C-alpha positions as CSV (number, residue, x, y, z in Angstrom):
1,M,-229.7,-123.5,27.7
2,N,-226.8,-123.7,30.1
3,S,-225.8,-127.2,28.9
4,T,-225.6,-125.8,25.3
5,K,-223.3,-123.0,26.4
6,L,-221.2,-125.4,28.5
7,S,-220.9,-128.0,25.7
8,S,-220.2,-125.2,23.2
9,G,-217.4,-123.8,25.3
10,F,-216.0,-127.2,26.0
11,A,-215.9,-128.1,22.3
12,E,-214.4,-124.8,21.3
13,A,-211.7,-125.3,24.0
14,L,-210.9,-128.8,22.6
15,V,-210.7,-127.5,19.0
16,Q,-208.5,-124.6,20.1
17,Q,-206.2,-126.8,22.1
18,E,-205.8,-129.2,19.1
19,V,-205.1,-126.4,16.7
20,Q,-202.4,-125.0,19.0
21,R,-200.9,-128.4,19.5
22,S,-200.8,-129.0,15.7
23,A,-199.0,-125.6,15.2
24,V,-196.4,-126.4,17.8
25,M,-195.8,-129.9,16.3
26,E,-195.4,-128.3,12.8
27,K,-192.8,-125.8,14.1
28,C,-190.9,-128.7,15.8
29,R,-190.9,-130.7,12.6
30,Q,-189.6,-127.7,10.6
31,A,-186.8,-127.1,13.1
32,S,-185.7,-130.7,13.2
33,G,-185.1,-130.9,9.5
34,N,-186.6,-134.4,9.0
35,N,-186.9,-135.8,5.5
36,K,-189.8,-134.6,3.3
37,K,-191.5,-138.1,3.1
38,R,-191.8,-138.3,6.9
39,Q,-193.0,-134.7,7.2
40,T,-195.8,-135.4,4.7
41,A,-196.9,-138.5,6.5
42,M,-196.9,-136.8,9.9
43,F,-198.8,-133.8,8.4
44,K,-201.5,-136.1,7.0
45,H,-201.8,-137.9,10.3
46,S,-202.1,-134.6,12.1
47,K,-204.8,-133.4,9.8
48,V,-206.8,-136.7,10.1
49,R,-206.6,-136.3,13.9
50,Q,-207.7,-132.7,13.8
51,A,-210.6,-133.5,11.4
52,G,-211.7,-136.3,13.8
53,L,-211.6,-133.9,16.8
54,I,-213.6,-131.3,14.9
55,L,-216.2,-134.0,13.9
56,F,-216.4,-135.2,17.5
57,A,-216.9,-131.6,18.8
58,T,-219.6,-130.8,16.2
59,T,-221.4,-134.1,17.0
60,L,-221.2,-133.2,20.7
61,L,-222.7,-129.8,20.0
62,L,-225.6,-131.1,18.0
63,I,-226.5,-134.2,20.0
64,L,-225.9,-133.3,23.6
65,P,-228.6,-130.6,23.8
66,N,-231.2,-132.9,22.2
67,L,-230.3,-135.8,24.6
68,T,-231.0,-133.6,27.6
69,K,-234.4,-132.8,26.1
70,V,-235.2,-136.4,25.5
71,I,-234.0,-137.6,29.0
72,G,-235.3,-134.6,30.9
């Protein structure tokens, strides 16, 4: 049970950190006044990275507790 809470808290912290980082990067892009094509490309790249992190965190939450049951 503790490992589930630990992995859940870790995953939530990772997702929260990535969301905050994405928000800061977006504000920096808006302040810099880069051309629109570059902003669109960077925004898409940021979203792909964020989606990957969320997928990783979700996988971690679902698999890690089951692995401890199988190994333990």
